Rosetta silent file (secondary structure, phi, psi, omega in degrees, C-alpha in Angstrom):
SEQUENCE: XXXXXXXXXXXXXXXXXXXXXXXXXXXXXXXXXXXXXXXX
SCORE:     score description
SCORE:     0.000 S_00000001
   1 L     0.000   12.390  179.868  -17.503  -46.775   96.397 S_00000001
   2 H   -64.314  -31.259 -178.203  -20.918  -45.085   96.320 S_00000001
   3 H   -64.002  -28.366  178.298  -19.280  -41.672   96.133 S_00000001
   4 H   -65.019  -45.960 -179.214  -17.797  -42.594   92.731 S_00000001
   5 H   -68.498  -21.421  176.897  -21.230  -43.250   91.237 S_00000001
   6 H   -81.116  -30.468 -175.718  -22.412  -39.956   92.745 S_00000001
   7 H   -87.097  -37.033 -169.884  -19.519  -37.927   91.292 S_00000001
   8 H   -62.536  -48.732 -176.238  -19.136  -39.463   87.826 S_00000001
   9 H   -57.848  -46.940  177.048  -22.449  -38.485   86.118 S_00000001
  10 H   -63.183  -34.838  178.933  -22.149  -34.709   86.807 S_00000001
  11 H   -64.384  -44.990  178.664  -18.486  -34.861   85.824 S_00000001
  12 H   -62.648  -42.273  178.830  -19.344  -36.529   82.510 S_00000001
  13 H   -64.084  -39.730  179.647  -22.080  -33.961   81.875 S_00000001
  14 H   -64.408  -42.650  178.638  -19.699  -31.102   82.668 S_00000001
  15 H   -64.896  -44.579  178.943  -17.077  -32.457   80.260 S_00000001
  16 H   -61.461  -40.736  178.274  -19.713  -33.003   77.579 S_00000001
  17 H   -64.362  -39.674  177.546  -21.036  -29.472   78.089 S_00000001
  18 H   -60.144  -44.977  178.188  -17.492  -28.115   77.781 S_00000001
  19 H   -64.699  -38.120  179.535  -17.005  -29.879   74.466 S_00000001
  20 H   -62.416  -46.094  179.156  -20.386  -28.609   73.270 S_00000001
  21 H   -62.027  -43.294  178.995  -19.499  -25.003   74.136 S_00000001
  22 H   -61.619  -40.132  179.777  -16.110  -25.335   72.427 S_00000001
  23 H   -64.799  -40.454  179.334  -17.776  -26.718   69.305 S_00000001
  24 H   -65.902  -44.456 -179.675  -20.250  -23.812   69.221 S_00000001
  25 H   -62.497  -43.581  179.683  -17.496  -21.224   69.712 S_00000001
  26 H   -61.611  -42.107 -177.384  -15.374  -22.783   66.965 S_00000001
  27 H   -69.244  -21.139 -178.435  -18.299  -22.822   64.528 S_00000001
  28 H   -96.187   -4.293  177.582  -18.965  -19.120   65.249 S_00000001
  29 H   158.493   10.100  171.158  -15.460  -17.793   64.706 S_00000001
  30 H    72.342 -156.095 -170.370  -12.702  -20.066   65.974 S_00000001
  31 H   -68.958  -31.798 -177.830   -9.985  -19.302   68.503 S_00000001
  32 H   -62.484  -43.354  178.410  -10.073  -15.520   68.103 S_00000001
  33 H   -66.336  -37.005  178.997  -13.672  -15.366   69.315 S_00000001
  34 H   -61.903  -40.355  178.228  -12.844  -17.720   72.186 S_00000001
  35 H   -63.831  -41.919  179.595  -10.088  -15.351   73.331 S_00000001
  36 H   -64.019  -40.652 -179.441  -12.493  -12.397   73.246 S_00000001
  37 H   -64.874  -36.140 -176.878  -15.097  -14.318   75.247 S_00000001
  38 H   -71.540  -21.657  179.695  -12.565  -15.247   77.926 S_00000001
  39 H   -79.169  -24.422 -176.721  -11.688  -11.566   78.474 S_00000001
  40 L   -66.443    0.000    0.000  -15.292  -10.561   79.256 S_00000001
């Protein structure tokens, strides 16, 4: 089960980073800005 302990920390960081980015995008202009960013 060593592979689980190797995979989990980066996965948790990636999820946390995703939430952080979403929070920043929302605070700067909500869903409309998020749509524009995804097109770039």
